[in-house]
ROGUVEX-511586 format. One line per field, with one value per residue: chain; x, y, z of N, C-alpha, C in turn. Coordinates in steps of 0.02 Angstrom, whole numbers. Each point is the difference from the previous one (the first is absolute). Last residue first. Layout:
! ROGUVEX-511586
cadena [A,...]
n_x [X,...]
n_y [Y,...]
n_z [Z,...]
ca_x [X,...]
ca_y [Y,...]
ca_z [Z,...]
c_x [X,...]
c_y [Y,...]
c_z [Z,...]
! end
This chain:
! ROGUVEX-511586
cadena [A,A,A,A,A,A,A,A,A,A,A,A,A,A,A,A,A,A,A,A,A,A,A,A,A,A,A,A,A,A,A,A,A,A,A,A,A,A,A,A,A,A,A,A,A,A,A,A,A,A,A,A,A,A,A,A,A,A,A,A,A,A,A,A,A,A,A,A,A,A,A,A,A,A,A,A,A,A,A,A,A,A,A,A,A,A,A,A,A,A,A,A,A,A,A,A,A,A,A,A,A,A,A,A,A,A,A,A,A,A,A,A,A,A,A,A,A,A,A,A,A,A,A,A,A,A,A,A,A,A,A,A,A,A,A,A,A,A,A,A,A,A,A,A,A,A,A,A,A,A,A,A,A,A,A,A,A,A,A,A,A,A,A,A,A,A,A,A,A,A,A,A,A,A,A,A,A,A,A,A,A,A,A,A,A,A,A,A,A,A,A,A,A,A,A,A,A,A,A,A,A,A,A,A,A,A,A,A,A,A,A,A,A,A,A,A,A,A,A,A,A,A]
n_x [426,-80,20,-179,-224,-52,-64,-218,-148,-25,-111,-238,-73,-16,-173,-189,-23,-77,-228,-132,-8,-127,-223,-64,-6,-131,-37,-134,-277,-173,-81,-35,164,183,-44,-4,208,83,-167,-164,-132,74,123,165,42,-74,139,184,-24,-21,202,181,201,252,185,164,217,217,270,267,226,103,-133,-30,166,2,-221,-195,-134,-215,-219,-144,-211,-130,103,123,173,116,191,107,157,72,227,192,-1,-8,80,139,-112,-189,30,-10,-197,-95,85,-87,-211,-23,46,-105,-127,-163,-117,-63,58,-39,97,-15,58,-47,16,58,120,208,37,-104,120,177,-67,-67,99,-39,40,-35,-224,-104,52,-132,-214,-1,24,-185,-227,-122,-78,-147,-63,-131,17,-76,32,-45,-17,99,89,217,57,5,-162,-133,115,81,-149,-23,166,0,-151,44,168,-62,-65,-67,-222,-241,-235,-116,-103,-115,-246,-31,120,-4,44,184,232,-9,-87,45,217,155,135,49,-127,7,-78,-27,-88,-73,-50,175,6,-132,41,214,-24,-104,126,155,-60,-32,176,113,-109,44,195,65,71,-65,125,243,187,-59,-75,-87,51,-36,49,-30,48,130,9,-22]
n_y [398,179,221,40,58,218,169,8,113,241,71,11,182,203,20,106,234,119,1,149,237,64,48,204,196,-47,-123,-204,-41,-112,-56,-141,-158,99,67,-164,-41,129,58,140,99,158,209,108,71,223,191,47,114,244,119,-59,-184,-134,-205,-195,-202,-181,-115,-128,72,212,187,58,132,222,136,73,180,157,28,-201,-70,-72,-149,-236,-231,-231,-202,-257,-250,-218,-43,60,-117,44,111,200,192,115,187,193,103,128,217,141,103,160,236,94,1,-214,-253,-263,-276,-278,-277,-294,-286,-261,-277,-241,-88,47,226,167,41,145,229,74,13,78,219,182,54,126,239,119,89,190,211,101,52,228,66,-190,-182,-166,-231,-216,-252,-228,-295,-226,-111,1,151,194,148,-37,-35,222,118,-66,18,214,70,-100,117,293,207,5,-66,-3,-61,-30,-25,-15,79,229,241,242,37,-102,127,239,261,58,-94,-125,-212,-221,-194,-195,-189,-183,-101,-97,-3,76,222,174,37,109,230,114,59,186,219,54,65,202,177,16,153,251,158,45,-95,-137,-167,-205,-224,-252,-266,-279,-264,-220,-271,-215,-257,-287]
n_z [-230,120,-85,-168,91,92,-167,-76,120,-14,-188,16,128,-129,-146,93,5,-202,-49,125,-83,-181,65,69,-153,-242,-197,-66,-3,62,264,162,72,151,213,157,87,171,219,213,223,209,-68,-138,-248,-59,71,-148,-210,11,23,-171,-19,-38,-37,46,-8,100,15,91,76,74,109,224,103,-56,9,-138,-151,-62,122,143,59,-181,-143,45,7,131,35,70,50,-31,-116,140,240,279,212,1,-115,106,136,-98,-66,162,42,-121,50,156,-32,-204,-194,-102,-103,17,-27,-37,-8,6,22,-27,50,36,196,81,-37,178,199,7,34,217,239,245,107,-153,-46,167,7,-183,70,161,-102,-115,62,-11,-204,-135,-187,-180,-157,-174,-159,-180,-65,-22,200,191,230,203,79,184,221,90,131,239,153,91,166,216,150,21,-117,-250,-165,-183,-179,-245,-283,-218,0,55,-100,50,228,88,-11,127,120,214,180,94,-95,-132,-151,-217,-214,-221,-237,-264,-242,-145,-100,89,211,39,-4,200,174,-33,23,215,135,-20,101,227,44,13,155,253,244,73,-7,-176,-194,-123,-113,-141,-94,-150,-61,-161,-113,-38]
ca_x [8,-2,42,70,15,7,73,34,-14,46,66,3,-20,68,36,-1,14,81,15,-19,45,62,-10,-12,72,-24,45,69,35,21,8,-60,-55,23,15,-69,-5,56,35,27,-10,5,-92,20,16,-48,-69,25,0,-52,-27,-54,-65,-31,4,-48,-26,-77,-49,-72,-8,51,2,-64,2,62,51,14,51,63,1,72,32,-50,-7,-88,-1,-53,-48,-44,-30,-52,-42,-13,56,-47,-52,20,69,-51,-13,71,35,-46,21,71,-18,-26,73,6,56,-12,32,-34,-15,-14,-11,21,-18,52,-46,-16,-73,-3,37,-31,-74,26,27,-63,28,-19,20,59,28,-29,34,60,-8,-28,45,52,32,2,65,12,25,12,10,14,-21,7,-54,-32,-47,10,-21,65,36,-20,-30,54,21,-77,-7,73,-8,-42,26,33,20,55,23,49,40,8,52,60,28,-24,-37,-21,-78,-37,-32,48,-34,-54,-59,-39,12,53,-23,-18,45,8,50,-9,-77,11,49,-19,-55,-14,34,-48,-43,23,15,-55,-30,13,-22,-45,3,-37,40,-2,-59,-28,-19,67,24,-4,-4,24,-37,46,-40,-20,45,-58]
ca_y [-56,-63,-7,-8,-70,-30,1,-26,-81,-21,4,-51,-48,-2,-14,-98,-48,-9,-56,-77,-23,-10,-70,-39,5,29,62,8,42,-21,46,24,-37,-27,58,25,-67,13,-56,-8,-45,-77,-5,13,-63,-68,-7,-40,-60,-23,-10,42,27,68,66,13,73,21,58,-5,-71,-45,-7,-46,-57,-19,6,-33,-58,13,39,34,9,30,57,17,89,36,56,46,51,-6,-3,38,4,-31,-63,-15,-27,-60,-33,8,-17,-69,-41,3,-31,-56,-44,13,24,101,59,36,61,69,61,50,64,50,70,25,-39,-62,-48,-17,-57,-81,-18,-17,-11,-66,-42,-22,-30,-81,-25,-23,-50,-65,-18,-31,-61,-8,19,62,-10,82,5,61,15,54,71,3,-46,-2,-82,-43,46,0,-46,-45,33,-15,-66,-16,13,-23,-43,-51,33,-48,34,-46,50,-52,37,-28,-55,-50,-60,-4,22,-47,-56,-40,-76,-17,52,10,57,39,70,21,69,7,32,2,-38,-63,-33,-9,-39,-63,-10,-28,-53,-67,-16,1,-90,-42,3,-28,-69,-45,3,54,-1,64,30,94,30,73,32,82,43,55,39,38,80,69]
ca_z [-41,24,44,-28,-32,47,23,-41,12,68,-5,-53,42,45,-28,-1,62,27,-49,43,58,-13,-53,61,54,57,-4,32,-20,-78,-42,-9,-39,-92,-31,-16,-24,-52,-26,-41,-68,6,28,74,25,-25,18,66,-11,5,52,6,-51,57,-26,-2,-5,-34,30,-54,-21,-31,-66,-13,30,-38,46,50,-16,-9,-40,-23,70,25,-43,4,-12,-28,21,-62,30,38,-33,-29,-65,-78,17,39,-35,-46,41,-1,-50,6,51,-23,-76,33,24,66,-20,25,17,-24,38,-31,48,-43,21,-25,14,-60,-1,2,-43,-59,-3,-9,-75,-48,-63,-14,54,9,-55,-14,52,-10,-71,17,47,-45,17,75,17,12,64,16,61,2,61,24,-8,-53,-33,-89,-12,-40,-63,-58,-26,-60,-70,-39,-31,-27,-65,-36,-46,30,69,5,29,35,38,65,45,6,-31,51,-21,-65,-54,12,-60,-22,-32,-71,-37,58,-30,52,1,83,21,83,50,69,21,26,-40,-55,14,6,-57,-58,23,-2,-43,-34,10,-40,-59,-23,1,-47,-64,-58,-30,-2,88,7,59,-1,72,10,54,6,-6,79,-5,16]
c_x [72,-12,7,56,72,26,13,65,64,-7,40,82,29,10,53,51,1,28,82,50,-8,45,107,2,0,66,-13,52,74,53,21,12,-47,-60,22,-21,-87,-35,57,40,18,-34,23,-68,9,15,-44,-64,43,-2,-82,-20,-24,-88,-54,-25,-59,-30,-71,-44,-68,-14,52,15,-51,-16,63,65,12,47,68,4,62,52,-44,15,-59,9,-42,-19,-10,-32,-79,-73,-46,31,-12,-29,43,92,-7,-2,66,27,-25,35,88,-5,-41,72,23,83,-16,53,-7,24,-19,-53,10,-33,32,-45,-11,-71,-2,44,-36,-51,27,40,-56,21,-8,21,82,17,-19,51,67,3,6,44,60,45,14,72,3,23,13,3,29,-11,45,-35,-32,-72,4,-14,34,15,-44,-29,38,13,-39,-22,50,-41,-36,22,19,19,77,31,67,19,-25,49,53,5,3,0,-5,-71,-70,-6,71,-10,-35,-69,-39,16,38,28,-19,26,-25,68,9,-58,6,35,-29,-38,10,57,-53,-56,19,15,-70,-4,35,-21,-73,10,-30,14,-20,-86,-31,-22,12,1,9,-31,24,-38,25,-61,8,46]
c_y [-21,-44,-63,-9,-12,-92,-37,1,-35,-63,-3,-15,-61,-59,-4,-10,-73,-11,22,-45,-67,-7,-9,-84,-55,5,21,57,-20,34,-35,74,39,-36,-31,50,21,-28,21,-68,-31,-34,-64,-47,-10,-66,-42,-15,-45,-90,-13,-9,66,-4,20,83,-1,60,-12,57,-12,-66,-38,-11,-49,-90,-33,19,-43,-68,23,46,27,42,47,92,6,73,23,77,59,55,-20,-8,49,-15,-34,-105,-50,-36,-72,-82,-28,-38,-54,-69,-36,-62,-55,-42,10,3,71,72,64,48,82,66,59,54,42,50,44,-29,-78,-36,-4,-31,-68,-18,-21,-26,-71,-50,8,-52,-64,-35,-39,-41,-61,-31,-15,-65,-5,37,63,12,89,48,69,63,67,83,34,-31,8,-85,-48,20,-15,-65,-28,51,-13,-70,2,23,-79,-77,-61,50,-16,66,-51,78,-50,12,-39,-62,-74,-59,16,29,-51,-54,-30,65,-25,46,25,66,12,64,5,44,8,31,5,-26,-79,-56,6,-48,-75,-19,-11,-50,-68,-18,13,-82,-46,-7,-62,-54,-36,20,35,-7,59,-5,81,46,88,51,46,45,76,53,47,65]
c_z [10,-30,43,52,-45,-28,67,26,-68,7,75,-21,-38,51,40,-41,7,72,3,-51,16,45,-7,-31,57,41,61,9,33,-26,-58,-49,-25,-26,-69,-55,-40,-59,-74,-38,-76,-38,33,44,60,18,-12,66,55,-20,-12,69,40,-41,45,-19,-8,12,-46,24,-47,-17,-40,-74,-20,30,-60,45,78,-8,-13,-49,-10,83,53,-16,-27,-4,-48,41,-51,27,21,-53,-62,-41,-68,19,34,-36,-42,62,14,-69,-3,35,-4,-72,19,24,73,3,19,13,-20,45,-62,39,-42,12,-23,0,-79,-12,6,-54,-53,11,-7,-63,-60,-96,-23,60,18,-51,20,61,-17,-34,39,26,-28,-10,74,37,26,52,9,82,-12,68,35,-14,-70,-7,-92,-4,-17,-77,-40,-7,-48,-71,-28,-38,-53,-68,-29,-22,60,79,22,59,33,60,62,47,-7,-20,55,-18,-42,-19,12,-61,-10,-39,-39,-30,73,-2,68,7,72,1,55,36,76,24,38,-45,-64,-10,-13,-60,-49,9,-13,-78,-31,19,-36,-61,-19,7,-57,-69,-58,-24,-15,71,7,65,-15,56,-3,53,37,-18,46,-6]
! end
């Protein structure tokens, strides 16, 4: 059996578009594979569970029981991709746990492929968080996410040296539209027949970005 991917979307900062990326990725994987399991590790609402309740479970890493519950569900090669929307409040504790249990080595042993999607910002907290991850995560599994809505300009040099995923900013009125709890990216693609609309192209471009990431990861593991 080939490796099962686990995507961990994270940032030590709030309000960087992390849950938006998790929503997009979850819907892409559901469309492409017919199934995905997402985990919501957040304090603030609306969160991933509010947007995608049918495929999302809540989780926490506050105590040992919660950590083990999450790891037992995630580090399993069952062929179903996993997405973890990791709240900023849990950033340090989660990766401390990953270091303590040797997550990357254990995942390799179990044929699970973690991919860390670090949603970038230009502040010191983000810089320190990214440096910490560079010391824990192999470079081929650490991806910086350049959300143009947040990072208006160039990424910090340390984050731009490796693999980068870029997401363009939408106009504010469209951002408000997709922030509705009832909105579905895949549903919009299916219902909106005019493929030239800005939102249609934005969703397709982001889905293509995830497809290319998947393919590159597969090539690395082959």
